[in-house]
C-alpha positions as CSV (number, residue, x, y, z in Angstrom):
1,M,-13.3,12.4,17.4
2,P,-13.3,12.5,13.6
3,D,-13.6,9.2,11.7
4,H,-10.6,7.9,9.9
5,I,-11.4,9.4,6.5
6,D,-12.2,12.8,8.0
7,L,-8.9,12.7,9.9
8,Q,-7.0,11.9,6.7
9,K,-8.7,14.7,4.8
10,Q,-7.7,17.1,7.6
11,L,-4.1,16.0,7.7
12,H,-3.8,16.3,3.9
13,A,-5.3,19.8,4.0
14,K,-3.1,21.0,6.8
15,D,0.3,19.6,5.9
16,Y,1.5,19.6,2.3
17,A,4.3,17.1,3.1
18,Y,1.7,14.6,4.4
19,G,0.9,11.9,1.8
20,Q,4.3,12.0,0.0
21,T,6.1,9.1,1.7
22,A,6.1,7.0,-1.5
23,L,8.9,9.1,-3.0
24,P,11.8,7.0,-1.5
25,F,10.2,3.8,-2.9
26,Q,9.9,4.8,-6.5
27,Q,13.0,2.9,-7.6
28,I,12.1,-0.2,-5.7
29,V,8.5,-0.2,-7.1
30,S,10.0,0.4,-10.6
31,D,12.3,-2.6,-10.2
32,I,9.5,-4.9,-9.1
33,C,7.3,-3.7,-12.0
34,N,10.2,-4.3,-14.5
35,T,11.1,-7.7,-13.0
36,T,7.5,-9.0,-12.9
37,Q,6.4,-7.2,-16.1
38,V,3.0,-6.3,-14.5
39,R,0.8,-4.3,-16.7
40,T,-1.4,-2.7,-14.0
41,L,-0.3,-0.9,-10.9
42,L,-2.5,0.5,-8.1
43,D,-1.1,2.9,-5.5
44,Y,-3.4,2.1,-2.6
45,G,-3.6,5.0,-0.2
46,C,-1.7,7.2,-2.6
47,G,-1.8,10.4,-0.7
48,R,-0.8,13.1,-3.1
49,G,-0.2,10.6,-5.9
50,R,3.5,11.1,-6.1
51,L,4.6,7.4,-6.6
52,F,3.9,7.5,-10.3
53,D,6.0,10.7,-10.8
54,G,9.3,8.9,-10.6
55,L,8.5,5.4,-11.9
56,K,11.0,4.1,-14.4
57,V,9.4,1.2,-16.1
58,D,10.5,-0.5,-19.3
59,H,7.0,-1.4,-20.6
60,A,3.5,0.1,-20.9
61,M,1.4,0.1,-17.7
62,A,-2.0,1.2,-16.6
63,L,-1.8,3.2,-13.4
64,Q,-4.5,3.7,-10.7
65,A,-4.3,5.9,-7.6
66,Y,-6.7,5.4,-4.7
67,D,-7.0,7.4,-1.5
68,P,-10.4,7.9,0.2
69,G,-8.9,10.8,2.1
70,V,-8.1,12.8,-1.1
71,T,-11.2,13.7,-3.2
72,R,-9.6,13.4,-6.6
73,F,-8.4,9.8,-5.8
74,A,-11.4,8.6,-3.8
75,E,-13.0,6.5,-6.6
76,R,-12.9,2.8,-5.7
77,P,-10.2,1.0,-7.8
78,V,-10.4,-2.2,-9.8
79,P,-8.1,-5.1,-9.1
80,S,-4.5,-4.7,-10.4
81,Q,-1.7,-7.1,-11.1
82,M,0.4,-5.1,-8.6
83,V,-0.6,-3.0,-5.6
84,A,1.7,-0.6,-3.7
85,C,0.6,0.2,-0.2
86,I,3.1,2.6,1.2
87,D,2.7,3.9,4.8
88,V,-1.0,3.2,4.8
89,L,-1.8,0.3,7.1
90,P,-0.8,1.9,10.4
91,Y,-3.2,4.8,9.6
92,V,-6.4,2.8,8.9
93,E,-9.1,2.2,11.5
94,N,-9.7,-1.4,10.7
95,V,-6.5,-3.3,9.6
96,D,-8.3,-6.6,8.9
97,E,-10.8,-5.0,6.6
98,T,-8.1,-3.1,4.8
99,I,-6.0,-6.2,4.3
100,A,-9.1,-8.0,3.0
101,D,-9.5,-5.2,0.5
102,L,-5.8,-5.5,-0.5
103,K,-6.3,-9.2,-1.0
104,H,-9.3,-8.5,-3.3
105,L,-7.4,-5.9,-5.3
106,T,-4.0,-7.6,-5.6
107,L,-3.9,-10.1,-8.5
108,E,-0.2,-10.9,-8.3
109,V,2.2,-8.7,-6.3
110,L,1.7,-6.6,-3.2
111,F,4.4,-4.1,-2.1
112,V,4.0,-2.7,1.4
113,A,6.0,-0.2,3.4
114,I,5.0,0.1,7.1
115,R,6.1,2.5,9.8
116,T,6.4,0.8,13.2
117,E,6.8,3.9,15.4
118,L,4.4,6.6,16.4
119,D,3.6,9.3,13.8
120,T,0.8,11.8,13.2
121,G,-2.5,10.1,12.7
122,V,-1.4,6.6,13.5
123,F,-4.0,4.2,14.8
124,H,-1.8,1.1,15.0
125,V,1.8,1.3,16.4
126,K,2.8,-2.4,16.2
127,P,6.1,-4.2,15.6
128,Q,7.0,-5.7,12.3
129,E,6.2,-9.2,13.5
130,W,2.6,-8.2,14.2
131,W,2.3,-6.8,10.7
132,L,3.8,-9.8,9.1
133,G,1.4,-12.0,11.1
134,K,-1.5,-10.0,9.8
135,L,-0.4,-10.2,6.1
136,T,1.1,-13.7,5.7
137,P,-2.3,-15.6,6.1
138,H,-3.4,-13.7,2.9
139,F,-0.2,-13.3,0.9
140,D,3.1,-15.3,0.4
141,L,6.1,-13.3,1.7
142,Q,8.8,-13.1,-1.0
143,S,11.2,-10.5,0.5
144,F,11.5,-8.4,3.6
145,Q,13.8,-5.5,4.4
146,R,14.0,-3.4,7.5
147,I,15.1,0.1,6.3
148,A,15.2,2.0,9.5
149,D,14.5,1.4,13.2
150,D,10.9,2.5,12.5
151,R,10.1,1.1,9.0
152,F,10.3,-1.9,6.8
153,F,9.1,-2.9,3.4
154,A,8.0,-6.3,2.0
155,V,7.0,-7.9,-1.2
156,F,4.2,-10.5,-1.2
157,Y,2.6,-12.6,-3.9
158,A,-1.1,-13.2,-3.9
159,K,-2.0,-16.6,-2.8
160,P,-3.8,-18.7,-5.4
161,Q,-7.6,-18.8,-4.9
162,I,-8.8,-22.4,-4.5
163,A,-12.2,-23.1,-5.9
164,Q,-14.6,-24.6,-3.5
165,V,-16.3,-27.8,-4.8
166,N,-19.7,-28.6,-3.4
C-alpha cells in the first residue's frame, strides 16, 4: 500500500477536481482575516492552492500554501497568524502529529473544515465530537458550524504558551 504522501500525489494526478474543496470557504476565510486583521495566512494542505484565488481581504497579507502531496507546494511553511486547514485532517496518516504541526504553525487563528463521512483517500472517518476532542486540548474553540450531514467547520484560537520555570 502506498504511503500517505504517495497516495495524495496519485489522487492529485488522477483527478483534477481533487484538492479544490477550499473554494466554498473563501468568503468565510476572508471574513475571519478581515475581522482579526491577520497579516499572514497559511493554507495547510492546500491541494491545488485555490483558496487564495477568491480571498477578499481589506488589508495586505502574506500568503503561504503548503501541501506535501503537491510538488510546487511541498516546501515546509513557517508559522502564520492564521492557518486554514480545509478537508485535510481525515486524509492524514497520523492525526496527532498533524495537529501538533498545526499547533506549531498557528500563531493566532486556526480555521478547519472537516468531512465526517467516507470519501476517496480518507484514513479517518470519525464524528465531529471525535475531531473536536482531538483539537480542543490544543486550541480554544471560538465557533462551530455543521454545514451538511457530512461536514463542519470551526474556528479556534491558539492557546497561549506558558513558559516553564525551573
